Every structure is written in C-alpha cells, then in structure tokens.
N, C-alpha and C positions, 0 to 999 in steps of 0.2 A: 504494500500500500504506500502511496506517495505521501509526502508531508502534507499536501493540501487535503488529501483524503483523511489523514489522521487528525488534522485540525478540525475539519468539518465534523468528523465523528465525535471528537472530544467536546466540541461546542454543543452538538445535538444531545450528547449524553448528559452534559451539565444542565441544559435547559429543559429538554424533554423528560429527563429522568424524574425530577421532582413533580412535573406536571402529571405524568402518567401515574406515578405512585400516589399523588394526591387524588387523582380521579378514581383509581382503584380503591383507595382507602375510603373515599367518600361514598362510593357505591356500596362497598361491602359493609360499611358502618350503617348506612341507611337500611340495607336489607336486614342486618343483624338486629338493629333496634326495632324494626317493624316485626320481625319474627318473635323477638323477646316479648314485646308488648302483646302481640296476639296470643302467644303461648301463655302468658300470665292471665289474660282474659279468659282463655279456655280453662285454665286450671281453677280459677275462681268460679266459673260457671259450672264446672263439674262438681265442685264441692256444694254449690247452691242446689243443683239438681238432686244430688243424693240426700241433702238435708231436707229439701221440700218433700220428696217422695217418702222419705223415712217418717217425717212428721205426719203426712197423710196416713201412712200405715198405722202409726200409733193412734191417730184419731179414730180410724176404723176399728182398731182393736178395742178402744175404750167404748165405742158404740156397741160392739158385739158383747162386751162384758156387761153393759147395762141391760141388754135384752136377756142375756143368760141369767142374770141375777133376779129378774122379775119372776113372779109366780107363773105357773103354766097357763093359767087362765088369762093372765094379763100380758103375755108375751106379744101377742099380735098388736095390742094397743101400744105397747112400749116401742115395738118396731116401727109402727106408724109415726110415733112422735119423733123417733130418731131421724127418719127420712124427712119429715116435715120441717125439722129444725136445721136441715142441711148437714147433719153429721155424717150421713151416708146416703148414697143414691138408691140403695136397695138392701134388704135384710132377708136372709134365707135361713130357715130352721129345718134340720134333718133329724130323723130318729136314729136309734142305735144301728139299724140295718143300712143306713145311708139313704133312706127314702125321704124325699122332700115333703115335709108336713106343712110348711107355710112359706110363702114368698110374697113380699110386698108388691103392690101393683107397679107395672112399668119397669121391672128389673131388667138389667142388661142380659143379653143372651149368654149362656154358659159356653165354654168353661171360663172361669175367672182366674187371673194370675194371683197366686198366693204370695203375700208379702214376705213370708218366711223363707221362700226358696231363693236360690242364687242363680237359677237357670230358667229361661222361658219355657213355656209348655210346648212351643213349636207351632201352635195354631195362631189364628188371628187374635189380637189383643183386644178384648171387649171391656174388661174392668179389672181393677185392683181389689183384692179382698183380704180381710183379716178374719181368721176363724178361731172360735173359742169352744172348747168341749163342754157339754152338759153332763153333770154327774149328780147322783142322789146323795143324801147324807152319808150313806155307807161307802161312797166313792165309786159306785158302779156307773159305767158309761151309759148315758141316756141318749146321746146324740151330739149335735153341734150347732152353733149359731155362727153365721158368716155375714159380715157387713162389707158391702162393696161400694166402689166409686167408679163411675163410668169413665173410660179412657176414650176420648173422642178429640176432634180438632180443638175444641174449647180447652180441654185439659192440656194439650201440647202448647197452645197459645199462652196459657197461664204460666207454664214452665219457661217459655221464651221471655215473657215479661219479667219474671223473677230473675233470670240469669243475665238478661241483656244481650243474648246471642241467639242465633237461629237454632231451633231444636227440631230434630227429625226422629220419629218413632219407627223402629224396624220390627217386622214380624216375619213369619216364614215366607210370606209372599213378596217381601221387599219392603218398600216404603209404605207405612200405614198412614201416617199423618206427618206433615212437615210445614214449618213456617218459613223455609227457605224457598222463595219463589223460583229461583234458577237451579233448583236441586238436580243432581244427576240421577240416572236410573238407580233402582234399588240395589242392583249388584255392585255398583261402584261404592255406594254407601257401606254395604256389608264388607267390602274389601278394606275399609279403613282400619288402620292398626289400632288394636285395643289399648286404651289409656296412653296413647302416644300421639303427638301432634304431627300431622302430615300436611303436605301442600297439594292442592288440586291444580289442574292446568289453567284454570281461569282466575288465579290469584286469590284463592280462599284457603284458610287454615282449618283443618278438620281434626276432631278428636272423638273417638268412639268411647262411650260410657258403657261398660259391660254390666250385666246383672250381678247384684250382690244381695246378701240377706238384708231386708229392709228396702231394697230397690231392685225389683225383679224385671225391670224394663230394659230393653236394648235400645239405646239412644245414640244419636250422632249430633255433636255440637259443631257449629261452623261459624266462622267470622271472616269478613272480607278484609283483604290487605288494605292498609291505610296509605300505601305508597301510590304515587301518581306516575304513570308511564311517561308523562311529559318531562319529569325531572331527569330521567336517563337520556332523553333526546337532547335536552339543553346541555347536559354534561358532555355528551359525545360531540356536540357542535363546538363547544369551547375547546375541547382537546384537539380537534382537527384544526381549528383556527390557530391555536398556539403552535402546533406542529408545522403548519405552513410558514408562519413567521420565523420559526427557528431555522428551518431549512434555508430560507432565503438569506437570513443573517449569517448563517454558517458559511454558505457559499461565498458571500461577499468578503467576509473576514479572511477566509483561507486564501482567496485569490489575491487580496492586497498584501498578505503576509508573505506568501511564497514566491511572488514574482521576483523580488530582488535576490532571492536565494538560488534561483535556477542557474544563473551563470556560475556562481560559486560551486554548486553541486557538480556541474560539468567538469570544472577544473579539478575537483577532488577525485572524480572518476579517473581522469587521465593520470593523476599522481598515483592512484591505487594500482594502475596498470604498469607503473614503473617509470613514468615520464616525470622526473624531478625538475625539469626545466620549465614546467608549466607556470604561468603567472596569470593573476586575475587583475583586470583593469579596475582602478579605484575611481568610482564615479561620484562619490559623495563623502561627506565627513561624519555621517551618523554611525550608528552601531554597525551596520552592514559594511560601511567603508572601512572602519577600524578592523573588522574581521577580515576583509580582503587584504589589508596591509599586513596583518599578522600572518595570514596564510602565505603570502609571498615571502616574508622573512623566514618562516618555518621551512618552506621548501628549499631555500638557499642553504640554510644551516644543515638541514637533513642531507642534502647532496654532499656537503663536505664531510659530514660524519660517516656516511656510508662508504665513501672512498677511503677514509682513514681506517675505518673498521675492517674493510676488506683486506687491506694491506697487512694490518696487524694480525688478523686471524689466519691469514696464509702463513705468516711466519710462525705463529703459535702451533699450527698443525705440524709444521716441519719439526719443531722442537718436541712435540708430543710423540712423534714417531721414534725419535732417538730415545726419549724417556721410556717408551714402551719396551724397546729392546732391552734396556737396562733392567727394568722392573721384572720382566718375564724370566730373567736369569737368576733371581734370588728367591729364597724360601722363607724370609723373615717378615711375616705380616705386620708385626708391631712396628717395623720400620717403613714398610712399603705404604700401608694405608694412610698414615698421617701425611706423608709426602704427597700422595695423590690428592687427598682432601684439601691440603693447603694450596696446591697448584690450581685446583678447580675454583676455590674461593677467590684467589687473586685474579685469575683469568676472567671470571664472570662479574667481579665486583660485588660478590655477596658478602653479607655481614656474618653469617654463621653457616654451619653445615655439619653433617655427620655421615658416617659409613656404618651400615648395619648388615649383619650376616645372619642367615638362617641357622638356627640350632636344631637339635634332634627333636625338640618338643613342638616344632611347627610355629616358632615365633621368631621375629626379627630382634636381634640383640645388638646394641651399640658396641662397636669395636673401637672407634675413635670419634671425637667430635671437637669442634672449635667454635667458640663464641656462643655456647648454649647456657652458660652459667646463670645469666640474668633473664632467661626465657621460661623459667618454670614458675609455678604459683608462688605466692609470698611465703616465706619461711623455708624455702629450699635452695636459696641462692648460694649459701655457704656450703651446703651438702646436697648437691643436685642428685636426683635419683638416676638409676641405671636406665638408659633408654631401651625399653622392651615393648614391642608392638606385635600382637598376634596377627598372623597372616589372614587377610580378608577384612581386617577392621581398620578404620581410619584411612588416611591418605596413603601412608607408607604400606600398610597391609594390603590395600587394593593394588598398588603397583606391583608388590611381590606376587600377589595371587594371579593377576592378569598378564604380567610381563610387559605391560604397556607403560610408557613414560607419561608423566602428568605434570602440568604446571597451571598456575592460576593464583587466585586470591582466596584466603581462608575466610570462613564465615565466623565473624566475632561472636555471634549469638550461639553457635554450636561448635566450639573448638574440639578437634579430635582428642579423645581420651588417651592419655599416656604419651602424647607428643608435645614438644615444646611449642609455645605460642609464637605466631608469626603473622605478617600481613600478606606477603607473597611467598611463593615456594616453587621449586622445580625439583622433581624426583625422577630418577631413571633406574631401571633394574640392572643389577650386575649379572650378566648372562654370558656364558661362554658360547661362541658360535659353533654350530654343528659342521658337518662336512660341506654344507652349501657355501657358495661364494659369499663374500661380504656384501655384494650388491643385491643378493636375494632378499625379497621382503621378509623372509623368515629368519634373516640373520639375527643372531643373539637370542633366539627363542628355541633353538633345537635341543640344547642340553637342559634348559630350565634355569630359573632365576636362582642365584646364589645369595643375593642380598639386594640392598637398595643404597644408592648414593643420593643424598638430598641436600639442597642448599636453600637458605632462607634470606629474604629481604635484601635486595640490591641497594647499594649506596645511591642516594638520590630519590628513592621511593618508587622507581619505575618497576613495572612487572618484568619478569623474565620473558624473553622472546624466543622465537624458533631457532635463532642462531645460538642462543645460550643453551638450548636443548641439544643441538647438534654437538656443541663443544663438550657439554657434560656427558653425553653418550660416549664420546671418545675417551674421556677419563674413566668412565665406568667400564668400558671395554678393557682398558689396561688393568684396572683393579680386578676385574673378573678373571682375566688370564693369570694374574698373580695368585689369586685365591685358588683357582683351579690347579695351578702347578703345585702349590703347597699341599693341597689335599691329595693329588696324585702321588706326590712324593711320600706322604704319610701312609697312603694305601699300599704303595710298593714296599715300604718298610714293614707294614703289618703282615703282608703276604709272605715276606721273606722269613718271618718269625713264627708263623703258624702252620699247622698241618692241614693240608687242603681237604683230607677225608673227614677228620673228626672235628676240625675247628679248634683243637687244643694247641697250646704252644709247642714248638718243635724242639729237637735236641739242641739246636744252636742257642735258642733262648734259655734252655734249661741251664746250661753252663754259666751264662751271664747272671741269671736269676739266683742260682745257688750261691755264687760268690757274693752277690749283693745281700742276700738274706743272712748268710753266715756273718758278714761284717756287721749288719744291723744287730743281730742277736748278741754278738760279742760286745758291741758298743753299749747296749742297754742292759746287758746281763740277763738276757732272756734265753729260752730254749727254742730249738727249731727241730721239728720232727720231719723225717723223710720217709715216704711210703714208696716202695718199689712194688709194682703190680704186674701180674702176668696172667693172661687167660689160659686156663688149663686145657691141654690137648686141642689147641686151636687149629693145628694142622689138619686134624680129622674133619673139622668143619669145612675147610677149603676143599679137601679131597672128596668129601661126601656130597656137598651141596654146590660147590663151585665158588670161585673167587668173588663174584658179585654178592653172594650170600655172606661170605666172610666179611666183605667190606660193610655190609649192612649191620652185621653183629658188632663190628668195631665202632661204627657210628653210634649205635644204640648204647653201647657200653660207655662211650664218652658222654652221651647225654645223661645217663644215670649217674655217672661220676660227678658231673657238674651239679647235680641235684643234691648230692650228699655232702658237699663241702661249703665252706663259707666264702664270702666275697673276697676276703683277704687271702684265701688259700690259692695256690697256683697249681694247675694240672698240666702235664706235658705228655706227649707221645714220644717215647724214646726211640721207638722203631718197632715195626711188626705189630705184635700183640703185647708189647711191653710199654708200661706207663709209669710215670713218676708224679707224686704229689708232694708239694712243700706246704707244711703246716706251721706257720709262724706262731710263736708264743704258745706252743703245745708240747706237753710232755708225752712220755710213752703211753700212759694210761689214756690220754685223749686220743692219740693216734690209733690205739687199739680199738677204741669205740668207733672211730671212723672206718677202720678196716672191717669190723663186724657188721656195721650198717651196710657198707658197700657189698660185702659178700652176700648178705641176705637179699639185697635188692637185685643182685644178679642171679642168685640161686632160685629164688621164689618166683621170679617172673621170666619165663622163657621168652626169647625173641622170635617173632614171626617174620620169616623171610620167604622170598620167592626162589624156587630152585631153577635149575637149567631147563626143566620141563615146563615151567610156568606154574607149578603148584605151590601153594602156601603151606609151609611146615613150621613147626615150633622147634627152635634150636635151643637146647639146654646147655649152658656153659657155666663154669664156676671160675673163681678168681683166687689166686694165692697172693699173699702180701708179705713183704718183709719190712720191718720197722727199725729205723736207727735214729738216734737223738743226738743233736749237738747240745752240749759238749760231752755227754755221757759216753758216747762211743767213738768219737773222733773230734778233732778241733780244726780240721781242714775240710772244705766243702766236698772235694772229690773223695776223701776218705769216708765221710759220712755216707755218701752215695754208695761207695763200695761196701760199707757195712750193711746198708739196706739190701743190696744185691745178695750178700752172703745170707742174710736172714731169709730172703726170698727162696734161695736154694734149699735152706733148711725146711721151709714150709712145704716146698715141693716134695722133699724127701719124706716128710711126715704124712704124706697121703694126699696133698693138694686140698683146695677149698678150705684153707685155713690161713692163719698168719703166725709169724714168729718175730720176736724182738731180738735184735742183734745182741751177741754176748759182749759184756764189758771188755775193753782191751786189757791185755796182761800188764801188770804193773806191780809196784811195791805192795807189801801186805798192808791192809788197812789198819790205821791206828785209831785209838779211842779219841773222840773229839769232845771237847768241853763245850757245853751249851749252857748259856745263861738261863736261870730259872724263869726270868720275865721275858723271854723271847716271844715275839708276837708275829702274826701273819703280816706280810707286806701290805702296804696300804692298797695297792691295786689288785691284790689277791692272785697274781700271776705266778707261774712256776719260775724259780730263780736258778740261774746257772752259777757254777763256781764251786759248789760243795761237792764232795765225792759222791758219785752215784746220782748226781742231779738233785741232792737234798735241798730243801728250801731253807730259808733263814730262820725258821722257827716252826713249832708245831702248828699244823693247819687242820681245820675240821674237814671231814669228808665232803667232796664237792665234785661236780662234773666239770672237768678242766675245760677252760677256754670256751664256755658256752656250748660244749658238745652235748 
C-alpha cells in the first residue's frame, strides 16, 4: 500500500471508527433498553395475572365453603345468594356418587377448570371452579359443592386491564379469547417459550404464562416494542453522510501530503538499488526541503564509507585466512577462543561478546567472554554467573538448534532468560563444514553446530548489518575448525587407550594407570588392590560356538564388570580373556567382596549368544580372580600386578571359579609391635598402608571396606 493509501486509511479509521462505534452503541443500547423495559412489563404483568386468578380462586372457594356450611334444606337458597351477590357465576352440588343434585340457573357448560390443578383439562375453557367436599358429623363423604366463574372475553379483558398488557387465553383449539387485535394464529401463540420473553416478527414481546396451582389457565402476554423504525433510518443516514465527508477529506489530505514526497521516494529507490550518486533537487526551505538536503548529505557520506569499508574488509579477510591456518594447527582452546573472540569484537566494533560450546547435557556453556560483567541483573556484576543456555531456548539456543545465524534488536519487555542484557546482537553457529564445497548453501551445517559465537551492541548504537554477519561467520568458521580439531585429537587419544571390543581401557593405559595409582597410594598412605581376572576355559567357547560368540561373551563380561565396580575403580582388558581391575583405597577384604560379587554375576546369569548356525544358546562361563594389595604384597606397580597374576594361577589350580589372595612376600620374622592403648580409627575410616601386613593405625570396628 502506498503512503497516500495509508494516510487515507488512517484518517478514515480515526474519523469513521468513532462514528461507527457510536452508531452501533446507540442502536444496541436502544434495543437493549427497549427489551429490558418490555421484559420488566411482562414480568410485572405475569405476577399480576397469577395474583388476580389466584384471588378469584380463593373467592370461589370461600363461596363454595359458605354453601357447604349451610343446612341441606337451605343450600339452594344460599347458592342463589352467592350468585346474586356476584361471588360466583354458578354453584353446583353433587352427591357422594358424583350425580349433580343442584345447579344454579345459567351455569356455564361443563367441564370447569379446577383451581387446584396445575394443568389444563385439554378441552375448551368454559369456567374456573373451586370445589369443597361435603361431609357429615362423622366425617363420611356426602358429596361436593363447586363454585364457578365464567371464562369469556369479558374475563380476559379484565385481566388485560389489570396487567396493562394484551392477554390471550389458549385452549386445545388454539386461541380462545385475546385482547391483542393483531394476534397471530393459535399455533404461533402455543409455540411461545414458557415463562421466557421472546420476540415476534412484527416487533412484539411475548411471554407465555403456564398453568400453576391457583392459576390453571394457559395464557400469553404480549406488549408492543416502544422503538420507532424511523430512529434507525435517521441513524443510518447520519452515518452514511459522515462516511462520505470522511472519504472526501481523507483523499484531499493524503494527496496534499504525499505529492512533495514522491520525488524523494524515487530517489530513495535508486539508492536502494545501489546508485549512491543519486541527488534530490531542493525546491523549498520547509521540512521537505530540509529532508532533501539531509538525504543528499547522507548519500555522499555513505558512498565514502562504503568505499573505505570495502577496502578495509578485503584486507581483514586476507588476515583472517592467515589467522585460520595458525589456529587450525593448535589444540589449546583456552588460548584459541579468546583470541578469536577479541578479533571479532575489534573487527565489528562490538562492545561485548562470548563463545559458547555444547556440552553433553544439551546446553550451551560459556567458554570465554569479554565485556559481559556489567550486563547481568543488579547484584551480579562483581560475581557474574556462568553463561549457560539450553538448546532451543532464547536467542542463542535457537541459533544452536536451527544452525541459522541471527541478528537484530532484543525486546526490552521480554529479555531472554539466562542471557546477558543487550540492545542489538548478532549470533552465528560454530559449525564444521561437511564434504561439500564452501560455496554450497549447506556449508557449515553438514556436521552440526558445535556452539555459538555472539556479539552485543556496536559502538555508536547502530545495528549489526549483513557485512558484520559475513565477517562473524568467518571467525566462527575458524573457531569451529579449532574446536573440531581439538575434539578429534581427544577422540584419537581415547581410541588409542581403549579396547574396541569391550570398551574397557587397554594394556597400554593399564601400565600408565598402575604407576599413577601406586604413586597416589604411596603419597597419601592408602592401599591399592589389584584384581587379575581370567574367564575359565574360554577357548572351549570359541571352539564350540565360534569367535563371534566368544566376542559377545567378552563384551557381556565387560558390561557386568563395569556394573560391579565403583566410578573411581579402573577396569582394563589385558589381552584375550584376561582382565585387570584397580581398586583405589581398598584392602584385601574389599577386593575379595568385589571378586565374589563378580563371580556370582557371571556364574548365575549365562550369556545368550548366536552360534554359527544362527541359533541362540546360553553360554555358561565362570571367572577366576587373583588379588594383590599395595603395599602388603609389593611396593612397585609391576610387582603388585605380578603378585595378582600369581594369585590368579593359584585360583586356577584350586579348581577355577574362585579367587585367591597373593601370599605375603618373604621377609624378616615379624616382631611384636607396641600399640598405644588410646589408638583410634583414622578420621576418614580408610585402610592405612605402612604397618606390617597392611595393619591400620588402631583398632577398627567391623565394616564393609570402601563402600563395598
């Protein structure tokens, strides 16, 4: 939409909006007031009808009581007096069998509607009646006396006069009597909702009064609407006239306002297409003239800035290429990432930034940052929190989840949770390119995001532009290559120290770990137990079921072994079916408990493997173990391992599926050792090395060593 169209629409919205709202409000208010008043009139009329009919029924009952109380010989005279005084239109006396014994002259045709019923009889309504039973002094029923009042047009007219609304009486045939001259057919009256106000098509409000005890008649009350149809016609004419004036004024105002801007808009379009030599002629000294002068000055300065920036960024990219070659050849992230971040901040003119990498828990964790100390909430400036953002949440989490760069302004009313405050930002993912060429659109997304590089708030307050985004992606690419190289290097190191079949540490790492653990045990005066393990008769498994089945047994044994040791313990595959476990801060008793648990885990649960024929069979294996303890059996790592191997051979010779503890080394005869009476258990409760036979520094209560 053009500016002229927007101005016209805005003016029409400002002018016509209140007019239309006012017209709608006035119309709905008049309709609501009219309905409310009519509803109230019908409610009062309903109460008046029920009260009037109920009073008439009580009057008829009193008349019937007076006839019933008279003597048998005087009942006819009393009935005549009741009728002559206008208390009832007719009186009827019946005996105990229901036979009519007396009726006053001119009585309405039967049947009569009984005041005590809540439903109509279903036939034509002739009269209302109140009935009283006749009884002798002993209470025996002698008959009944009924006093009736004629229901005719005069009766309905009287009800209409009392209520002030039109009254219509319904019977089984439809409308019996009505004071509403324009009343609809009886079926339409009968369809009126009971005790609810409805509207007819000719502007009347209707309410049906249902029969109740004391008012057995089916009535419909109606009242005409007080609104005049001329009011709506006048209101519509006023709205149409106001709309015509508003459209004319909007068109004139938009035309006068947009004409001076057309020339400037054309010049802006040419500049947007890249023509920075465009100039706008200055034809006046008003606001439009000052805008044209500012536009010309802006295009001249922008042209100079673009030329200088192009030269500067060409040089920068050349330097970045050299920097990338240097960074990709080192593996120290703590030195690489701060250099990359600082270079990106200086190049783009940002005030702050950070580098975040994905951890194993699916969150971005800050590795280095610059200028973020004063961007956290109050009270955290001296001790800023660790930058941690879950993937998929906030600005940085979205960049890591989608792999797409992002730039813009932050919303001050809803700042991202867990991220520092800022006004503008630019963030790009750290992604290592796949085998595709760098010119491929999928460049940087083949391997997946490793982290995010983010910058905040340029100096001068300007937003980051597309050129900043391209520059930052160059830095992010170098950082991603450095991170990827470090992780590949770590993975290669891990693979060189682990057994590919079982996932346990290999013999190379065993020698290094054994030396390190012996040095630690010696430094802190602790014990170190070594378990040498061997699967019994494992060659028979390979010969019987094949080498794939044997590999499956080894892998399952390694899994069960990891389940029986602590996190601080180290398990190794020494070769073939031989394994070694290092148990730091564990004595011979604790190592024996581990050996017993491991033996039971292997013995009691056979391994299900697939044979060369494709059938699944259960393979029963057992394990023998040898135990040696530093410094009880040796003081050098290799000697401790040799002692454990010797104990393993002893377990094999004892029948397999058991364990043996290495024999103490030959030495001088033990001498009696003086122990202080008040010797106590060490504070940490761990086994101590240094005493003959691995004795602790004092008497200790029985316990399960080292949490076993």
